[in-house]
C-alpha positions as CSV (number, residue, x, y, z in Angstrom):
1,X,190.7,61.9,142.9
2,X,190.7,65.8,144.4
3,X,188.0,68.7,144.4
4,X,187.6,71.2,141.7
5,X,188.4,74.3,143.9
6,X,184.6,75.4,145.6
7,X,185.5,78.8,142.7
8,X,185.7,76.8,139.5
9,X,182.9,74.1,140.3
10,X,180.2,77.8,141.4
11,X,181.7,78.7,137.7
12,X,180.5,75.7,135.8
13,X,177.4,75.2,137.9
14,X,175.9,78.3,137.1
15,X,176.5,77.5,133.5
16,X,174.7,74.4,134.3
17,X,171.8,75.5,135.2
18,X,171.8,78.6,132.7
19,X,170.9,75.9,130.3
20,X,167.0,76.0,129.2
21,X,164.9,72.7,128.5
22,X,166.0,71.3,125.8
23,X,169.2,72.7,124.9
24,X,171.5,69.8,125.0
25,X,175.6,70.9,124.6
26,X,179.4,68.9,125.2
27,X,180.9,68.4,128.7
28,X,183.7,70.9,127.1
29,X,180.7,73.5,125.8
30,X,180.3,74.3,129.8
31,X,184.0,74.1,130.2
32,X,184.6,76.4,127.6
33,X,182.0,78.8,128.9
34,X,183.2,78.6,132.3
35,X,185.9,80.4,131.5
36,X,188.3,76.5,131.7
37,X,188.9,75.9,127.8
38,X,189.4,72.4,127.7
39,X,188.7,71.0,130.9
40,X,185.8,68.4,129.7
41,X,186.6,66.2,132.4
42,X,187.1,68.9,135.5
43,X,183.3,69.0,134.2
44,X,182.8,65.8,134.5
45,X,183.5,64.9,137.7
46,X,181.3,68.0,138.8
47,X,178.1,66.7,137.9
48,X,178.7,63.2,139.0
49,X,179.7,64.5,142.5
50,X,177.9,67.7,143.2
51,X,174.9,68.2,145.9
52,X,173.4,70.2,143.7
53,X,170.9,69.4,141.5
54,X,172.0,70.7,138.2
55,X,170.5,69.6,134.8
56,X,173.3,67.1,134.2
57,X,170.3,64.6,131.6
58,X,171.3,67.9,128.7
59,X,175.4,67.3,129.0
60,X,176.6,64.7,126.8
61,X,179.8,64.2,124.9
62,X,181.2,66.1,121.6
63,X,180.2,63.5,119.2
64,X,175.8,63.7,120.6
65,X,176.6,60.7,123.1
66,X,174.8,60.3,126.4
67,X,177.8,58.9,128.4
68,X,176.0,60.0,132.5
69,X,175.8,57.3,134.5
70,X,171.7,55.9,134.2
71,X,172.0,56.8,130.4
72,X,168.0,55.7,129.3
73,X,167.2,57.6,132.1
74,X,169.1,60.4,130.8
75,X,167.5,59.6,127.3
76,X,164.2,60.1,128.6
77,X,164.9,63.0,130.0
78,X,165.8,64.8,126.8
79,X,163.2,63.5,124.4
80,X,161.0,65.1,127.2
81,X,162.7,68.2,126.8
82,X,161.7,67.9,122.7
83,X,165.1,66.2,122.3
84,X,165.7,63.7,119.4
85,X,167.9,60.0,120.5
86,X,168.1,57.2,119.0
87,X,170.9,54.2,119.6
88,X,172.6,55.6,122.4
89,X,172.6,59.5,120.8
90,X,171.2,63.0,120.8
91,X,169.9,63.1,117.2
92,X,169.1,66.9,117.3
93,X,167.1,68.8,120.1
94,X,166.2,72.3,119.6
95,X,168.2,74.8,121.0
96,X,171.7,73.7,121.2
97,X,175.2,72.6,120.1
98,X,172.3,69.6,118.7
99,X,170.0,72.0,117.0
100,X,169.9,71.0,113.6
101,X,169.2,74.8,113.3
102,X,172.5,75.6,114.7
103,X,175.1,73.8,112.2
104,X,172.6,74.8,109.2
105,X,175.2,76.9,107.9
106,X,174.7,80.5,107.0
107,X,173.0,82.3,103.9
């Protein structure tokens, strides 16, 4: 497995570090915001290999499923930030993709 370029890694880490408490997003969204659309696996690889202390628990798959190396710890950390987690999935979050407010249709 090759290591991602330092520039791409820094861009992705910058996006991860900008996530706020209670904000839950997806691997694909992080890649998109970092300027690397359709590179969700790259985000996962960086999360798995970086030495930077990033808020990894705030990143889930597109359906809200917890897929990190330790889903029990991930669920605990998310709950501590006010995120609703059940059956291994994010059900509601204070902000981000899984916020019920963010998913409501406009007026």
